[in-house]
Each structure stands twice: as C-alpha cells, then as structure tokens.
C-alpha positions in Angstrom: 0.0 0.0 0.0 1.2 3.5 -0.8 0.1 4.7 2.6 2.7 4.8 5.3 1.9 2.6 8.2 0.9 4.3 11.4 3.2 3.4 14.3 1.0 3.2 17.3 3.0 3.3 20.5 1.1 1.2 23.0 1.4 3.3 26.2 0.8 1.6 29.5 -2.8 1.8 30.8 -1.5 3.7 33.8 -1.2 6.6 31.4 -4.9 6.8 31.0 -5.3 10.2 32.6 -8.4 12.2 31.8 -9.6 15.7 32.5 -12.9 14.7 34.1 -14.2 11.6 35.8 -17.7 10.3 35.6 -19.8 9.8 38.7 -20.2 6.1 38.0 -16.5 5.6 38.6 -15.6 5.0 34.9 -13.8 8.0 33.4 -15.8 10.2 31.0 -13.5 11.5 28.3 -13.6 15.2 27.6 -14.5 16.4 24.1 -13.0 19.2 22.0 -15.2 22.0 23.4 -14.0 21.0 26.9 -10.4 21.2 25.6 -10.9 24.7 24.4 -12.7 25.9 27.5 -9.9 24.4 29.6 -7.4 26.4 27.6 -9.3 29.6 28.1 -9.4 29.0 31.9 -5.6 28.2 32.1 -4.7 31.5 30.3 -7.6 33.6 31.7 -8.6 34.5 28.2 -11.8 36.5 27.7 -14.6 35.1 25.6 -15.6 38.6 24.6 -13.6 40.3 22.0 -14.1 43.8 23.5 -12.6 42.6 26.9 -9.5 41.1 25.3 -7.2 44.1 26.0 -8.0 44.0 29.7 -7.6 40.2 29.8 -4.1 40.6 28.2 -3.2 43.4 30.6 -4.1 41.1 33.6 -1.7 38.5 32.2 1.3 40.9 32.6 1.1 40.5 36.3 1.9 36.7 35.9 5.5 37.6 35.0 6.5 37.1 38.7 5.5 33.4 38.4 8.1 32.6 35.7 11.0 30.4 36.6 14.4 32.1 36.4 16.2 28.8 35.5 14.9 25.4 34.2 16.5 23.8 37.3 14.0 25.5 39.5 11.1 23.5 37.8 10.2 20.0 38.9 10.9 17.3 36.4 7.9 15.6 34.8 7.2 12.1 33.4 5.6 11.3 30.0 2.5 10.0 31.6 2.0 13.2 33.6 1.0 15.0 30.3 -0.9 12.0 28.7 -4.5 13.0 27.7 -7.3 11.2 25.9 -10.0 13.2 24.2 -13.2 12.1 22.4 -14.7 13.6 19.3 -18.2 12.0 19.5 -19.2 12.0 15.8 -21.1 8.7 16.3 -22.8 9.4 19.6 -23.6 13.1 19.1 -24.9 13.6 15.5 -25.5 17.3 16.1 -21.7 18.0 15.9 -21.3 16.1 12.6 -22.3 19.0 10.3 -19.2 21.0 11.2 -16.9 18.1 10.3 -18.7 16.9 7.2 -17.4 17.3 3.6 -19.2 16.9 0.3 -17.8 13.4 -0.2 -19.5 12.3 3.1 -16.2 11.9 5.0 -14.5 14.1 7.7 -13.0 17.4 6.8 -9.3 17.0 7.4 -8.9 20.8 8.0 -11.1 20.4 11.1 -8.8 17.6 12.4 -5.8 19.9 12.0 -7.6 22.5 14.2 -8.4 19.9 16.9 -4.8 18.5 16.9 -3.5 22.1 17.4 -5.7 22.8 20.4 -5.0 19.4 22.0 -1.2 19.8 21.5 -1.3 23.1 23.4 -3.4 21.6 26.2 -1.0 18.7 26.6 1.9 21.2 27.0 0.0 23.1 29.6 -0.7 19.8 31.4 3.1 19.1 31.4 3.9 22.5 32.8 1.0 22.8 35.3 2.0 24.1 38.8 -0.4 22.8 41.5 -0.7 26.2 43.3 -1.3 28.3 40.2 -4.8 28.3 38.7 -3.5 30.5 35.8 -0.4 29.6 33.8 2.2 32.4 33.3 3.3 30.7 30.1 2.1 31.5 26.6 2.3 28.2 24.7 2.2 28.5 21.0 2.7 26.1 18.0 6.1 26.5 16.4 6.1 23.7 14.0 4.1 20.7 12.7 6.9 18.3 12.2 5.0 15.5 10.6 1.5 14.1 10.3 1.2 10.6 8.6 -2.1 9.1 7.7 -2.8 5.4 7.3 -6.5 5.7 6.5 -7.8 7.2 3.2 -11.3 7.9 4.6 -12.2 9.3 8.0 -15.9 8.3 8.6 -18.3 11.1 9.7 -20.5 8.9 11.9 -18.0 7.0 14.1 -16.5 8.3 17.3 -12.9 9.5 17.1 -10.4 9.4 20.0 -7.3 11.5 20.2 -4.4 10.5 22.6 -1.1 12.3 23.2 1.7 13.3 25.5 4.9 15.4 25.6 7.6 13.2 24.1 10.7 15.5 24.3 11.6 18.7 26.1 14.3 21.3 25.5 14.8 24.4 27.6 11.9 26.3 26.3 10.3 24.0 23.7 8.3 20.7 23.8 7.6 18.0 21.3 4.2 16.5 21.4 3.2 13.1 19.9 -0.5 12.6 19.2 -2.5 9.7 17.7 -6.0 9.7 16.3 -8.1 6.5 16.3 -11.6 5.8 15.0 -14.2 3.4 16.4 -15.1 0.5 14.1 -17.0 -2.6 15.3 -16.3 -1.8 19.0 -12.5 -1.3 18.5 -10.5 1.9 18.0 -8.2 1.6 14.9 -5.3 4.0 14.0 -6.0 6.8 11.6 -3.0 9.1 12.0 0.2 10.0 14.0 1.2 13.6 14.5 4.3 15.3 15.9 4.0 19.0 16.9 6.7 21.3 18.4 5.4 23.9 20.8 7.3 26.8 22.4 6.7 28.4 25.8 6.9 32.2 26.1 6.3 34.8 28.8 2.7 36.0 29.7 2.8 38.6 26.9 4.2 36.2 24.3 7.4 38.3 23.8 10.3 36.2 25.1 11.1 32.5 25.6 10.3 31.0 29.0 11.6 27.8 30.7 9.5 24.7 30.9 9.7 21.6 33.2 12.3 19.0 32.2 11.1 15.6 31.1 12.4 12.4 32.6 11.9 9.1 30.6 11.1 6.1 32.8 11.3 3.0 30.6 13.6 1.9 27.7 10.7 2.6 25.3 10.4 6.2 26.7 14.2 6.6 26.4 13.8 5.7 22.7 11.0 8.2 22.1 13.0 10.9 23.9 16.1 10.1 21.8 14.0 10.4 18.7 12.8 13.8 19.8 16.5 14.9 20.2 17.3 13.6 16.7 14.3 15.4 15.2 15.6 18.7 16.7 19.1 18.2 15.2 17.5 17.3 11.9 15.6 20.6 11.9 18.8 22.5 12.6 20.6 20.8 9.7 17.6 21.4 7.4 17.5 25.1 8.2 21.2 25.5 7.4 20.8 23.6 4.1 18.4 26.1 2.6 19.2 27.0 -1.1 19.4 30.7 0.0 22.4 29.8 2.2 24.0 26.8 0.4 24.6 25.9 -3.3 22.8 22.8 -4.6 24.7 19.5 -4.5 26.1 17.9 -7.7 23.2 15.5 -7.8 20.7 18.4 -7.5 22.5 20.4 -10.2 22.2 17.4 -12.6 18.5 17.0 -11.9 17.9 20.7 -12.6 20.0 20.6 -15.7 18.2 17.5 -17.1 14.8 19.1 -16.6 16.2 22.2 -18.4 17.6 20.2 -21.4 14.3 18.3 -21.7 12.4 21.6 -22.2 14.7 23.2 -24.8 13.2 23.6 -28.2 15.8 22.0 -30.6 13.7 22.4 -33.7 14.6 26.0 -34.3 15.9 27.1 -37.7 18.7 29.4 -38.4 22.4 28.8 -37.7 21.7 25.6 -35.7 21.9 27.4 -32.4 19.4 26.6 -29.6 18.0 29.6 -27.8 17.8 29.3 -24.0 14.7 31.4 -24.2 12.7 29.1 -26.5 11.3 26.3 -24.3 8.8 23.6 -25.1 6.6 21.6 -22.7 7.4 17.8 -22.7 4.4 15.5 -23.4 1.9 14.8 -20.6 3.4 17.7 -18.5 2.2 21.0 -17.1 4.3 24.1 -16.5 4.7 24.8 -12.8 3.5 28.4 -13.2 0.2 27.0 -14.5 -0.3 24.8 -11.5 -1.2 27.6 -8.9 -4.3 28.7 -7.0 -4.6 31.7 -4.8 -6.9 32.6 -1.9 -7.6 35.5 0.5 -8.9 35.5 4.1 -9.9 38.4 6.2 -8.9 37.5 9.8 -12.0 38.1 11.9 -12.1 38.1 15.8 -14.0 34.8 15.6 -10.8 33.0 14.5 -8.6 34.2 17.4 -6.8 32.0 19.8 -6.5 32.5 23.6 -3.8 35.1 23.0 -5.9 37.1 20.7 -3.9 36.3 17.6 -5.3 34.2 14.8 -5.6 30.5 15.8 -2.8 28.4 14.2 -5.4 25.6 13.5 -7.5 28.0 11.5 -4.4 28.9 9.4 -3.7 25.2 8.9 -7.3 24.4 7.9 -7.4 27.3 5.3 -4.0 26.3 3.9 -5.0 22.6 3.7 -8.3 23.5 1.9 -6.4 25.6 -0.7 -3.8 22.8 -1.0 -6.5 20.2 -1.6 -8.2 22.5 -4.2 -4.8 23.0 -5.9 -4.3 19.2 -6.1 -7.9 18.6 -7.1 -7.8 21.0 -10.1 -4.3 19.8 -11.1 -5.1 16.0 -11.0 -8.7 16.3 -12.2 -9.9 13.8 -9.6 -10.4 13.7 -5.9 -7.1 13.8 -4.0 -6.6 12.2 -0.6 -4.1 13.6 2.0 -1.3 11.2 2.8 1.1 13.3 4.8 1.7 16.8 6.2 5.3 18.0 6.7 7.3 20.9 8.1 4.6 23.5 8.8 6.7 26.4 10.1 5.0 29.2 12.0 7.3 32.1 11.3 5.3 34.9 12.8 1.9 35.3 14.4 -1.1 36.7 12.4 -2.9 39.6 14.0 -6.7 39.9 14.1 -7.8 42.2 11.2 -5.0 41.1 8.9 -5.5 40.3 5.2 -4.1 36.8 4.8 -2.9 35.9 1.3 -2.6 32.2 0.5 -0.8 30.8 -2.6 -1.0 27.1 -3.5 1.6 25.6 -5.9 2.0 22.0 -7.2 5.8 21.7 -6.8 6.4 18.0 -7.5 4.5 15.0 -9.0 5.2 11.3 -9.3 2.7 8.7 -10.6 -0.4 9.4 -8.5 1.3 11.6 -6.0 1.0 15.4 -5.9 3.2 17.5 -3.6 1.7 20.9 -2.9 3.4 23.9 -1.2 1.2 26.6 0.3 2.7 29.9 1.1 0.9 32.3 3.4 1.6 35.9 4.0 -0.1 38.9 5.7 -0.6 42.2 3.9 -0.6 45.3 6.1 -2.8 47.9 4.4 -1.2 50.7 6.4 2.5 50.0 5.5 1.7 48.1 2.2 4.1 45.4 3.3 3.9 41.7 2.7 5.3 39.3 5.4 5.5 35.5 5.2 3.8 33.8 8.1 3.8 30.1 7.2 5.0 27.6 4.6 2.9 24.4 4.4 3.8 21.1 2.6 1.1 18.6 1.8 1.4 15.2 0.0 -1.8 14.0 -1.8 -2.5 10.9 -3.7 -4.9 11.2 -6.6 -7.3 8.5 -7.9 -5.6 8.6 -11.3 -2.0 9.1 -12.5 -1.3 12.8 -12.9 0.8 14.8 -15.5 4.4 15.7 -14.6 4.9 19.2 -13.3 7.8 21.0 -14.9 9.6 24.2 -13.8 10.4 26.9 -16.3 12.8 29.1 -14.3 15.6 28.3 -11.9 13.6 29.7 -9.0 
C-alpha cells in the first residue's frame, strides 16, 4: 500500500489520565469543546472580543511566576501529560455537520484545528504548577513536524479518539506526539500519527520561558525521547541547508540541468543554435507556473486564539483546503491527504490582517502530488507583505497525474 503505516506506540494503561471523571467511577473522556474551554481557563482569556485588552493586561502580572532557570522547575514524566479526548461524531450527530465534507467523510482541516488545540493543552498539562490556577506561560505552536495518515477515509458517523503526551523537552520547547483513532466494530483503529513542536513564552508572548524538564522512565520512553532529540538536530541541519544559504549538491544540479535540457526547443531554424529562451513543454506535462491557486482570508475576531492572535489551527485548515483544491484542479480527480510535513509558524497573524494564500504544485510522481502553500499577511497601512507560514502537503490522486515542470531556476 502506498500509505505509510501508522506506528502506534502502546502506552501503559497507567497513562490513561483524563480531564474529568464520571460519577459512575468510569472515566468520561472530555470532548473538544471542553479542551478549548480548559485552555481559556488556564490562560484567563476573555470570551468577549471587547474585553481582550484587559484580559491581556491582567496576564502581565503573571511575570513574577516565571522560573528564572529550568533547574527550578520540577521534572515531569511522559505519563503526567498524557491525555485522551473524544470527538463524539457517532454518539452526538449534532456536531457532525461542522466536520462533514461533500464526499461524506470528515474534513481534514477540522482535524488539524483539533490537533493544534490538543497539542497546546498537553503542554499546559506538562507545565502545570499545582498552586497556580492560571499559567504564566504563553504556549504556541512553532512547527508541525509530521502528520502521517494510514487511512484514506475518516468516517463522519463513528467516534474519534485523540491521545497524546509530551515526548521530548528542550529548555523552552516541547515536542508532542499525538495519535488519532476511530471506532469500528467496537474497536479503535489507528488513523494518523502527528508530531508537533510547541514553544513556551512569557505571559505577553514576547520572550522564551523555561519549561519543566522531562524524565523518561522506561527503555521505550528513552527511545521516544532520543528520537525527539534527533528530530531537533535534523531541523537545525535542514534550516542551514536552505538554497538561500547553500549551493545545490552535484546531484541536485544534474537533476535541474536534465529538466532544463528536456524543455529546450531544438527544432529552431537558423544557424543551428538553440536559444535558451525558447522552451517547449514535454508530453503529458504542465508548466509549474500554470499549477497555482490563490486565496484571501480576512482575519476576523471569531478566528482568534486564547492570546488574541489568529488561531494556528484555522491557518492550517485554510492552507490545507487551498492545497486540496490545488491538487484537485491539477489532477482532475479527488485527492486524498497522505502526509503533512514541516509547517513552520514564522510569525503570528494579527486579528484584522489580510491573509494571502498561494498554493503551488511543486512535484509529482505517478499518482502523488506535492503541494506547497505559502501564506503571507498584507498590512494595508504599511503596504508590506510578510511571510507567516509555509505548508507542505502530500496528496494521492485517484488517477495518474501529469508531470509538473519548472520553467525558471527559482
């Protein structure tokens, strides 16, 4: 199967910690609305847009609760941050509409929003201090490292369960691993695995802040922690290998040159010279510049997060939907999401911004379509454009798709 297998880490049942417990003695799992209201309580965020300035002012006073050094914070275990959350699509049909797409399956953009909220709550659970009802930390999503799907279809009428915990901790950042499962014939089966990186900042979201260290307890946890460390080193290597800082390798240069030679028009008359400017499209191919879609969002207060910036999950949903539409119009048939990689959150998006999204097919192979979505904010006062995010989505199309071919070096 072309789908990557989900690796489900079977965590010990001791980990089954939930936010609320039922009166009957059996735990009642919280749902997504409870996750979001918990987040508002932890931060002291206002539910009313007009009161947000005062709510943010009140957070300033929490500065005194920040740790001066990481050593002053008590170490935590992986199971301390473990959470299970239910999305009751089967048992509560009234919430289905929000999650339903036209193909009668679940909108993946909504799942991205839920993963983002859950990842933040898991980090707040890891950093919780018993005596403090409000957290002095502003925890925000820095990066979606990877989301791999092993199911093509997510059903709109079966309950979904999310589980997750903090899997690695640096000085001010935390890696969170989450899994999504769906109920079939009385059993939960894996749908996706996700790895997010969150950063902790001061109450005003201006400077980094220390978080509790993480202590692995078993050989399996040691492995998970080690993998988190490797992921961090890989990200550092990747950022230094950018084409803007480093020349392409010999292999990359050959690939680029081969593509270029394939598109030269050798049938020109004259003195037998081939013009670099005269290019022809190879058979069953599409110029990259013709494989684009653009979108615009006005960022309304409704889409704000607990820090009164635009919610990262909303940005991911909008980018995914444009990416899906780009893949759909390119391949001419319904695309399915296979993987999400390297979503970098470079800067926050303010309420009231104009958000410009640009989807581009950047690579194809057989049925696969790789789409890059670039998002930037436009400031009407300064007339400046600033990149906020780059998104990478891998789709698989029902039919084989034409090759996408670049025309320029860029």
